[in-house]
TORKOL-4160 file (C-alpha; in steps of 0.2 Angstrom, whole numbers, padded with zeros to 4 digits, m for minus):
189
<pt num="1" X="m0097" Y="0277" Z="0015"/>
<pt num="2" X="m0085" Y="0267" Z="0026"/>
<pt num="3" X="m0070" Y="0259" Z="0018"/>
<pt num="4" X="m0072" Y="0242" Z="0029"/>
<pt num="5" X="m0085" Y="0229" Z="0029"/>
<pt num="6" X="m0102" Y="0234" Z="0038"/>
<pt num="7" X="m0110" Y="0226" Z="0053"/>
<pt num="8" X="m0122" Y="0216" Z="0044"/>
<pt num="9" X="m0107" Y="0209" Z="0032"/>
<pt num="10" X="m0096" Y="0204" Z="0046"/>
<pt num="11" X="m0111" Y="0196" Z="0054"/>
<pt num="12" X="m0114" Y="0186" Z="0038"/>
<pt num="13" X="m0097" Y="0181" Z="0038"/>
<pt num="14" X="m0095" Y="0176" Z="0054"/>
<pt num="15" X="m0112" Y="0164" Z="0051"/>
<pt num="16" X="m0104" Y="0158" Z="0036"/>
<pt num="17" X="m0087" Y="0153" Z="0044"/>
<pt num="18" X="m0096" Y="0141" Z="0056"/>
<pt num="19" X="m0107" Y="0133" Z="0041"/>
<pt num="20" X="m0101" Y="0126" Z="0025"/>
<pt num="21" X="m0116" Y="0134" Z="0016"/>
<pt num="22" X="m0133" Y="0142" Z="0018"/>
<pt num="23" X="m0150" Y="0149" Z="0009"/>
<pt num="24" X="m0152" Y="0168" Z="0010"/>
<pt num="25" X="m0168" Y="0166" Z="0019"/>
<pt num="26" X="m0157" Y="0155" Z="0034"/>
<pt num="27" X="m0143" Y="0169" Z="0035"/>
<pt num="28" X="m0156" Y="0181" Z="0036"/>
<pt num="29" X="m0164" Y="0171" Z="0050"/>
<pt num="30" X="m0147" Y="0169" Z="0059"/>
<pt num="31" X="m0142" Y="0189" Z="0058"/>
<pt num="32" X="m0159" Y="0193" Z="0064"/>
<pt num="33" X="m0155" Y="0183" Z="0080"/>
<pt num="34" X="m0167" Y="0169" Z="0078"/>
<pt num="35" X="m0183" Y="0182" Z="0078"/>
<pt num="36" X="m0194" Y="0184" Z="0064"/>
<pt num="37" X="m0184" Y="0195" Z="0053"/>
<pt num="38" X="m0190" Y="0211" Z="0045"/>
<pt num="39" X="m0192" Y="0215" Z="0028"/>
<pt num="40" X="m0181" Y="0230" Z="0029"/>
<pt num="41" X="m0169" Y="0217" Z="0038"/>
<pt num="42" X="m0170" Y="0205" Z="0022"/>
<pt num="43" X="m0166" Y="0219" Z="0009"/>
<pt num="44" X="m0150" Y="0223" Z="0021"/>
<pt num="45" X="m0145" Y="0206" Z="0021"/>
<pt num="46" X="m0147" Y="0205" Z="0001"/>
<pt num="47" X="m0136" Y="0220" Z="m0001"/>
<pt num="48" X="m0124" Y="0214" Z="0012"/>
<pt num="49" X="m0123" Y="0196" Z="0002"/>
<pt num="50" X="m0122" Y="0205" Z="m0015"/>
<pt num="51" X="m0108" Y="0218" Z="m0008"/>
<pt num="52" X="m0099" Y="0202" Z="m0001"/>
<pt num="53" X="m0100" Y="0195" Z="m0016"/>
<pt num="54" X="m0093" Y="0209" Z="m0028"/>
<pt num="55" X="m0078" Y="0210" Z="m0014"/>
<pt num="56" X="m0073" Y="0192" Z="m0017"/>
<pt num="57" X="m0079" Y="0185" Z="0000"/>
<pt num="58" X="m0093" Y="0176" Z="m0005"/>
<pt num="59" X="m0098" Y="0163" Z="m0020"/>
<pt num="60" X="m0116" Y="0160" Z="m0024"/>
<pt num="61" X="m0117" Y="0140" Z="m0027"/>
<pt num="62" X="m0133" Y="0134" Z="m0033"/>
<pt num="63" X="m0143" Y="0146" Z="m0023"/>
<pt num="64" X="m0133" Y="0143" Z="m0007"/>
<pt num="65" X="m0120" Y="0156" Z="m0001"/>
<pt num="66" X="m0103" Y="0151" Z="0002"/>
<pt num="67" X="m0085" Y="0158" Z="0010"/>
<pt num="68" X="m0074" Y="0158" Z="m0005"/>
<pt num="69" X="m0061" Y="0150" Z="0005"/>
<pt num="70" X="m0073" Y="0135" Z="0007"/>
<pt num="71" X="m0078" Y="0135" Z="m0012"/>
<pt num="72" X="m0060" Y="0135" Z="m0016"/>
<pt num="73" X="m0054" Y="0122" Z="m0004"/>
<pt num="74" X="m0069" Y="0112" Z="m0010"/>
<pt num="75" X="m0064" Y="0113" Z="m0028"/>
<pt num="76" X="m0045" Y="0109" Z="m0023"/>
<pt num="77" X="m0052" Y="0094" Z="m0014"/>
<pt num="78" X="m0063" Y="0088" Z="m0030"/>
<pt num="79" X="m0047" Y="0092" Z="m0042"/>
<pt num="80" X="m0037" Y="0081" Z="m0030"/>
<pt num="81" X="m0048" Y="0068" Z="m0029"/>
<pt num="82" X="m0049" Y="0067" Z="m0048"/>
<pt num="83" X="m0031" Y="0067" Z="m0050"/>
<pt num="84" X="m0030" Y="0052" Z="m0038"/>
<pt num="85" X="m0044" Y="0043" Z="m0049"/>
<pt num="86" X="m0033" Y="0046" Z="m0063"/>
<pt num="87" X="m0019" Y="0039" Z="m0057"/>
<pt num="88" X="m0028" Y="0024" Z="m0051"/>
<pt num="89" X="m0035" Y="0020" Z="m0068"/>
<pt num="90" X="m0017" Y="0022" Z="m0075"/>
<pt num="91" X="m0010" Y="0012" Z="m0062"/>
<pt num="92" X="m0024" Y="m0002" Z="m0066"/>
<pt num="93" X="m0022" Y="0000" Z="m0084"/>
<pt num="94" X="m0003" Y="m0003" Z="m0081"/>
<pt num="95" X="m0006" Y="m0018" Z="m0071"/>
<pt num="96" X="m0016" Y="m0026" Z="m0084"/>
<pt num="97" X="m0002" Y="m0026" Z="m0096"/>
<pt num="98" X="0011" Y="m0038" Z="m0089"/>
<pt num="99" X="0028" Y="m0032" Z="m0086"/>
<pt num="100" X="0036" Y="m0034" Z="m0102"/>
<pt num="101" X="0021" Y="m0027" Z="m0112"/>
<pt num="102" X="0021" Y="m0009" Z="m0103"/>
<pt num="103" X="0025" Y="0005" Z="m0114"/>
<pt num="104" X="0042" Y="0009" Z="m0115"/>
<pt num="105" X="0046" Y="0028" Z="m0116"/>
<pt num="106" X="0065" Y="0025" Z="m0122"/>
<pt num="107" X="0069" Y="0027" Z="m0140"/>
<pt num="108" X="0075" Y="0008" Z="m0143"/>
<pt num="109" X="0058" Y="0001" Z="m0139"/>
<pt num="110" X="0049" Y="m0010" Z="m0150"/>
<pt num="111" X="0032" Y="m0010" Z="m0157"/>
<pt num="112" X="0016" Y="0001" Z="m0154"/>
<pt num="113" X="0004" Y="0004" Z="m0141"/>
<pt num="114" X="m0013" Y="m0005" Z="m0143"/>
<pt num="115" X="m0030" Y="0003" Z="m0135"/>
<pt num="116" X="m0028" Y="m0002" Z="m0117"/>
<pt num="117" X="m0009" Y="0005" Z="m0117"/>
<pt num="118" X="0000" Y="m0011" Z="m0119"/>
<pt num="119" X="0013" Y="m0013" Z="m0131"/>
<pt num="120" X="0009" Y="m0024" Z="m0146"/>
<pt num="121" X="0022" Y="m0036" Z="m0152"/>
<pt num="122" X="0032" Y="m0033" Z="m0168"/>
<pt num="123" X="0036" Y="m0052" Z="m0172"/>
<pt num="124" X="0046" Y="m0048" Z="m0187"/>
<pt num="125" X="0057" Y="m0035" Z="m0178"/>
<pt num="126" X="0058" Y="m0046" Z="m0163"/>
<pt num="127" X="0062" Y="m0061" Z="m0175"/>
<pt num="128" X="0076" Y="m0052" Z="m0182"/>
<pt num="129" X="0084" Y="m0046" Z="m0166"/>
<pt num="130" X="0084" Y="m0063" Z="m0157"/>
<pt num="131" X="0097" Y="m0072" Z="m0167"/>
<pt num="132" X="0108" Y="m0056" Z="m0165"/>
<pt num="133" X="0106" Y="m0057" Z="m0146"/>
<pt num="134" X="0110" Y="m0077" Z="m0146"/>
<pt num="135" X="0125" Y="m0075" Z="m0156"/>
<pt num="136" X="0131" Y="m0063" Z="m0143"/>
<pt num="137" X="0132" Y="m0079" Z="m0132"/>
<pt num="138" X="0148" Y="m0084" Z="m0141"/>
<pt num="139" X="0157" Y="m0069" Z="m0133"/>
<pt num="140" X="0174" Y="m0069" Z="m0123"/>
<pt num="141" X="0167" Y="m0059" Z="m0112"/>
<pt num="142" X="0157" Y="m0065" Z="m0097"/>
<pt num="143" X="0146" Y="m0048" Z="m0093"/>
<pt num="144" X="0141" Y="m0047" Z="m0113"/>
<pt num="145" X="0136" Y="m0066" Z="m0112"/>
<pt num="146" X="0126" Y="m0061" Z="m0096"/>
<pt num="147" X="0117" Y="m0048" Z="m0103"/>
<pt num="148" X="0114" Y="m0056" Z="m0120"/>
<pt num="149" X="0106" Y="m0069" Z="m0110"/>
<pt num="150" X="0095" Y="m0058" Z="m0101"/>
<pt num="151" X="0090" Y="m0049" Z="m0118"/>
<pt num="152" X="0084" Y="m0065" Z="m0125"/>
<pt num="153" X="0074" Y="m0070" Z="m0111"/>
<pt num="154" X="0065" Y="m0053" Z="m0112"/>
<pt num="155" X="0061" Y="m0056" Z="m0130"/>
<pt num="156" X="0055" Y="m0073" Z="m0126"/>
<pt num="157" X="0045" Y="m0066" Z="m0113"/>
<pt num="158" X="0038" Y="m0052" Z="m0124"/>
<pt num="159" X="0034" Y="m0066" Z="m0139"/>
<pt num="160" X="0025" Y="m0075" Z="m0126"/>
<pt num="161" X="0033" Y="m0092" Z="m0131"/>
<pt num="162" X="0042" Y="m0106" Z="m0123"/>
<pt num="163" X="0060" Y="m0109" Z="m0127"/>
<pt num="164" X="0054" Y="m0125" Z="m0134"/>
<pt num="165" X="0043" Y="m0117" Z="m0146"/>
<pt num="166" X="0055" Y="m0104" Z="m0151"/>
<pt num="167" X="0070" Y="m0118" Z="m0154"/>
<pt num="168" X="0060" Y="m0133" Z="m0163"/>
<pt num="169" X="0069" Y="m0144" Z="m0173"/>
<pt num="170" X="0059" Y="m0149" Z="m0190"/>
<pt num="171" X="0051" Y="m0166" Z="m0191"/>
<pt num="172" X="0059" Y="m0179" Z="m0201"/>
<pt num="173" X="0047" Y="m0175" Z="m0216"/>
<pt num="174" X="0052" Y="m0158" Z="m0216"/>
<pt num="175" X="0070" Y="m0163" Z="m0217"/>
<pt num="176" X="0067" Y="m0173" Z="m0232"/>
<pt num="177" X="0056" Y="m0161" Z="m0239"/>
<pt num="178" X="0071" Y="m0148" Z="m0237"/>
<pt num="179" X="0085" Y="m0161" Z="m0244"/>
<pt num="180" X="0074" Y="m0165" Z="m0260"/>
<pt num="181" X="0071" Y="m0146" Z="m0264"/>
<pt num="182" X="0090" Y="m0144" Z="m0265"/>
<pt num="183" X="0094" Y="m0131" Z="m0252"/>
<pt num="184" X="0097" Y="m0131" Z="m0233"/>
<pt num="185" X="0112" Y="m0130" Z="m0221"/>
<pt num="186" X="0118" Y="m0147" Z="m0225"/>
<pt num="187" X="0114" Y="m0148" Z="m0243"/>
<pt num="188" X="0128" Y="m0157" Z="m0253"/>
<pt num="189" X="0126" Y="m0156" Z="m0272"/>
């Protein structure tokens, strides 16, 4: 037996090089030279197809034959399209969340992620953090003041509240109720 490819195998590779995929009957017809193939030629093409498959030159896909390179290119293209689809979905999911609700990967991020991948607000943590940030506004260093103002604004946006809602003075009835209870910042016994 010869070590290289036979004439029928080379012809099959040539035929499949010009087509993406073909049925065995179509390949046999092409090898026969557009004449009616004989039974011996059909058997020869079948053996050649099996041999090329064993050697890794061809793959069989749903009854059709394809070159291995064509199949691999197709698989790579599908994987690439799947990766692009996953990226688009991730990007769309990220765009659903507002800029401040996006999941943060750093150590200091607050809150947990909900099912949409947006960060859930931990109001108790943010409520304790805001007064500490606002206290920095009295710093003698301008950079610290600017940074504190930016952080305070980020907290306000995460809480989805206006400054009026955050800094609301108690009503007159609430003030008298606090005074009657005997406590508060201006309570004098």
